[in-house]
C-alpha positions as CSV (number, residue, x, y, z in Angstrom):
1,M,47.6,22.2,66.7
2,S,47.4,20.1,63.5
3,I,49.3,17.0,62.7
4,A,50.3,15.4,59.4
5,P,47.2,13.7,57.8
6,I,47.0,10.0,57.3
7,L,47.3,9.5,53.6
8,P,48.5,6.6,51.3
9,K,52.2,6.6,50.5
10,G,52.9,9.1,47.5
11,V,49.7,11.0,47.8
12,I,50.3,14.7,48.7
13,L,47.4,16.4,50.5
14,S,47.5,19.6,48.4
15,D,47.4,17.5,45.2
16,L,44.5,15.5,46.5
17,L,42.6,18.5,47.7
18,G,43.1,20.2,44.3
19,Q,41.7,17.1,42.4
20,L,38.7,16.9,44.9
21,R,37.8,20.6,44.2
22,K,37.9,20.0,40.5
23,L,35.7,16.9,40.7
24,S,33.4,18.5,43.2
25,W,32.6,21.6,41.3
26,G,32.3,19.6,38.1
27,A,29.8,17.4,39.9
28,A,27.9,20.6,41.0
29,D,27.8,21.7,37.3
30,I,26.3,18.4,36.3
31,L,23.7,18.4,39.0
32,I,22.6,22.0,38.6
33,A,22.1,21.4,34.9
34,Y,19.9,18.4,35.6
35,A,18.0,20.4,38.3
36,K,17.3,23.2,35.7
37,G,16.4,20.8,32.9
38,V,19.2,22.0,30.7
39,Q,22.0,20.1,28.8
40,P,24.6,18.9,31.4
41,P,28.3,19.3,30.7
42,Y,30.9,16.7,29.8
43,G,28.7,15.0,27.3
44,F,26.1,13.4,29.7
45,T,22.6,12.7,28.4
46,S,20.0,15.4,29.1
47,D,17.2,12.9,30.0
48,L,16.9,12.6,33.8
49,N,15.4,9.1,33.3
50,I,14.3,8.4,36.8
51,K,14.0,4.7,37.8
52,E,12.7,3.2,41.0
53,S,15.0,0.6,42.9
54,C,14.7,-1.2,46.2
55,D,16.8,1.5,47.8
56,G,14.8,4.5,46.3
57,P,14.9,6.5,43.0
58,V,18.0,6.5,40.8
59,S,18.4,9.0,38.0
60,A,20.7,9.9,35.2
61,A,22.1,12.6,37.4
62,D,23.1,9.9,40.0
63,L,24.9,8.0,37.3
64,A,26.5,10.9,35.6
65,V,28.2,12.2,38.8
66,N,29.1,8.5,39.7
67,S,31.0,8.3,36.4
68,W,32.6,11.7,36.8
69,L,33.9,11.0,40.2
70,L,35.2,7.5,39.6
71,D,36.9,8.4,36.4
72,G,38.4,11.5,37.9
73,L,39.8,9.7,40.9
74,E,41.3,6.9,38.7
75,A,42.8,9.5,36.2
76,G,44.2,11.7,38.9
77,F,45.9,9.1,41.0
78,P,46.4,6.0,38.8
79,S,49.0,4.4,41.1
80,A,47.4,5.2,44.5
81,P,46.8,2.0,46.6
82,W,43.1,2.6,47.1
83,E,39.9,0.9,45.9
84,L,36.9,2.9,44.8
85,L,33.3,2.1,46.0
86,S,30.2,4.1,45.3
87,E,26.5,3.7,46.0
88,E,25.9,3.1,42.3
89,S,28.6,0.4,41.8
90,A,28.0,-1.3,45.2
91,K,25.5,-3.8,44.0
92,D,28.1,-5.1,41.3
93,R,31.0,-5.3,43.8
94,L,29.6,-6.2,47.2
95,I,27.4,-8.9,48.7
96,N,26.8,-9.5,52.4
97,D,29.8,-10.8,54.4
98,F,32.2,-9.5,51.7
99,T,34.7,-6.6,52.2
100,L,37.0,-5.0,49.7
101,K,40.5,-6.0,50.5
102,S,42.5,-2.8,50.5
103,K,42.8,-0.9,53.7
104,W,42.5,2.3,51.7
105,L,39.0,2.9,50.3
106,W,37.1,5.8,48.7
107,V,33.4,5.5,49.7
108,L,31.3,7.8,47.4
109,D,27.8,8.9,47.2
110,P,27.3,10.8,43.9
111,L,23.9,12.0,45.0
112,D,22.8,11.9,48.6
113,G,19.2,12.8,48.8
114,T,17.9,11.9,45.4
115,K,14.3,12.3,46.5
116,D,15.1,15.9,47.6
117,F,16.9,16.5,44.2
118,I,13.8,15.3,42.3
119,A,11.4,17.3,44.6
120,G,13.5,20.4,44.1
121,T,14.1,21.1,47.9
122,G,17.8,21.8,47.2
123,E,18.7,19.6,50.1
124,Y,20.9,17.2,48.3
125,A,24.8,16.6,48.4
126,V,27.7,14.8,47.0
127,H,29.8,12.7,49.4
128,L,33.4,11.6,49.1
129,A,35.2,9.9,51.9
130,L,38.6,8.3,52.2
131,V,38.6,5.4,54.6
132,Y,41.5,3.7,56.1
133,D,41.2,0.4,58.1
134,H,37.4,0.9,58.5
135,R,37.6,4.5,59.7
136,P,37.3,7.7,57.7
137,V,40.3,10.0,57.4
138,L,39.1,12.6,54.9
139,G,35.7,13.7,53.9
140,V,34.2,16.0,51.3
141,V,30.5,17.2,51.3
142,L,29.4,19.3,48.3
143,I,26.0,21.2,48.6
144,P,25.5,22.5,45.0
145,E,22.4,24.7,45.7
146,K,24.3,26.5,48.5
147,E,27.7,26.7,46.5
148,E,29.2,25.1,49.6
149,L,32.1,22.6,49.5
150,W,33.0,21.3,52.8
151,F,36.2,19.5,53.6
152,G,37.2,17.5,56.7
153,V,40.8,16.2,57.2
154,L,41.3,14.3,60.4
155,G,44.3,15.7,62.2
156,V,44.2,18.8,60.2
157,D,40.9,20.9,60.1
158,A,37.4,21.3,58.7
159,W,36.3,24.2,56.6
160,C,34.0,25.4,53.8
161,E,34.9,26.9,50.4
162,D,32.9,28.6,47.7
163,R,33.5,28.2,44.0
164,N,36.1,31.0,44.1
165,G,38.1,29.3,46.8
166,L,37.0,31.7,49.6
167,K,37.2,29.8,52.8
168,K,35.2,30.0,56.0
169,S,35.5,27.9,59.2
170,F,32.9,25.9,60.8
171,S,30.9,27.6,63.6
172,F,29.5,25.2,66.2
173,S,26.8,26.6,68.6
174,N,27.7,26.8,72.2
175,R,24.4,25.3,73.4
176,S,25.1,22.4,75.7
177,N,22.1,21.9,77.9
178,L,19.6,19.3,76.5
179,N,16.7,21.7,76.8
180,E,18.6,24.3,74.6
181,L,19.4,21.8,71.8
182,T,18.0,21.8,68.2
183,L,17.8,18.4,66.6
184,V,18.1,17.8,62.8
185,A,16.5,14.6,61.6
186,S,15.4,13.1,58.3
187,R,12.5,14.3,56.3
188,N,11.9,11.1,54.3
189,H,13.1,8.3,56.6
190,R,11.0,8.6,59.8
191,D,9.0,6.1,61.7
192,Q,6.9,6.0,64.9
193,R,9.9,5.0,67.0
194,L,11.8,8.1,65.9
195,E,8.7,10.3,66.5
196,K,8.2,8.9,70.0
197,L,11.9,9.3,70.7
198,I,11.8,13.0,69.7
199,A,8.7,13.6,71.8
200,K,10.4,12.3,74.8
201,L,13.4,14.5,74.6
202,S,13.1,17.9,76.4
203,I,14.9,19.9,73.5
204,R,14.3,23.4,72.2
205,D,13.4,22.5,68.6
206,S,13.7,20.0,65.8
207,K,14.3,20.5,62.0
208,A,13.7,18.1,59.1
209,V,16.4,18.2,56.3
210,G,17.2,15.9,53.4
211,S,20.7,14.7,52.7
212,V,22.9,13.5,55.6
213,G,25.5,15.8,54.3
214,C,23.1,18.7,54.5
215,K,22.1,17.7,58.0
216,I,25.7,17.7,59.3
217,A,26.3,21.0,57.6
218,T,23.5,22.5,59.7
219,I,25.6,21.5,62.8
220,L,28.7,23.0,61.3
221,R,27.0,26.3,60.7
222,G,25.6,26.3,64.3
223,E,22.0,26.1,63.1
224,T,21.4,22.8,64.9
225,D,23.2,20.8,67.5
226,F,22.7,17.1,67.0
227,Y,21.5,14.5,64.5
228,I,19.8,11.0,65.1
229,S,19.6,8.2,62.7
230,L,17.4,5.3,64.0
231,S,16.8,2.4,61.7
232,G,17.2,-1.4,61.2
233,N,17.4,-3.2,57.9
234,T,16.5,-0.1,55.9
235,A,19.4,1.8,57.4
236,P,21.5,4.4,55.7
237,K,24.6,2.9,54.2
238,D,28.4,3.5,54.4
239,W,28.3,6.1,51.6
240,D,25.6,8.1,53.4
241,M,27.6,8.4,56.6
242,A,31.4,8.2,55.9
243,A,31.9,11.7,54.5
244,P,29.6,13.6,56.8
245,E,31.3,11.8,59.7
246,A,34.8,12.6,58.6
247,L,33.8,16.3,58.2
248,L,32.1,16.5,61.7
249,I,35.0,14.6,63.5
250,A,37.7,16.8,61.9
251,A,35.8,19.8,63.3
252,G,36.0,18.4,66.8
253,G,32.5,16.9,66.9
254,R,31.2,13.4,67.7
255,F,29.5,10.8,65.7
256,T,28.8,7.4,67.5
257,H,26.2,4.8,68.2
258,A,24.0,5.6,71.2
259,D,26.2,3.1,73.4
260,K,29.2,5.4,72.3
261,R,30.7,2.8,69.8
262,L,32.4,4.4,66.7
263,L,31.0,3.7,63.4
264,K,33.0,1.3,61.2
265,Y,33.0,1.0,57.4
266,N,33.8,-1.8,54.8
267,T,32.8,-4.4,57.3
268,G,30.9,-6.7,55.0
269,D,27.5,-5.3,55.9
270,F,27.4,-1.8,54.6
271,R,24.2,-0.9,56.5
272,Q,24.7,1.5,59.3
273,K,22.0,0.1,61.5
274,G,21.0,1.2,65.1
275,C,20.8,4.5,66.9
276,L,23.5,6.8,65.5
277,I,24.1,10.1,67.1
278,A,26.1,13.0,65.6
279,S,26.7,16.3,67.6
280,H,28.9,19.3,68.0
281,G,30.4,17.4,70.9
282,L,29.2,19.4,73.9
283,N,27.5,16.9,76.2
284,H,27.6,14.1,73.7
285,D,27.9,11.5,76.3
286,L,24.9,12.7,78.3
287,L,22.9,12.9,75.0
288,C,23.9,9.3,74.3
289,E,22.9,8.1,77.8
290,T,19.6,9.9,77.6
291,L,18.6,8.5,74.2
292,L,19.7,5.0,75.3
293,K,17.5,5.2,78.3
294,E,14.5,6.5,76.4
295,L,14.9,3.9,73.7
296,S,15.0,1.0,76.1
297,L,11.5,2.2,77.2
298,I,10.2,2.8,73.7
299,D,11.4,-0.3,72.2
300,P,13.5,-2.7,74.4
301,E,14.3,-5.1,71.4
302,F,15.9,-2.3,69.3
303,S,19.6,-2.9,68.8
304,V,21.6,0.4,68.9
């Protein structure tokens, strides 16, 4: 049974979802145009102009979608009591030990999986998450190449739409025993510690996928059962995790640290360090306990 969603005063869910649909499919048009090497819409430059940064490549596609989303949210809800934070603007607005003051915060990743976007794998996504008091309450994950627009509203539901508005529900697998599970993990961010951990697990299979949003979508489609992120200072950031987490939690799944702590956002350090585990929820606690035990043997100094 659904309950009323948590939203800022004066913001109506149907109006918000309508604006998010418009912004998401507009972002899809921009990214598909860049991917095909044709002129993107809305007046953005056609030169992809890829540059390297300390956090990986940044392209004109990242910046164009960033501008499109920020401008659209500001124009659609000019008086809403939220702040806007995106991966592309974070360096200008945040430093360590600094948090944005509003309890309401949009956390955006205009292009999650830039390496996959450039490589042409199709495994890239757009993330939009509304966070309240350090926890996500609404998440959107757009996967342009699959024409999938995923919504998750805490207390309401999670679902997927195509460009015509046709809806379908999520479909978790019913696999629960550890030896039946399929893991989805990163293609581009793997180290020996993660490889050793995967080798120690008595699971059925593992699958490498790009964007975090794309990974969580495989769980929602029932193709995989759980996801592990294992990292320290080079960890994924708030904008990588917030929207996929909101989506999974709204569907009834789980997303925690290996010691079962919840993730928190806008804490002053936007790195999501440690061992993070997302799953369809069946045997999540046992999965956490198993991974925690194996990690203590592989790397006793690693902080989960």
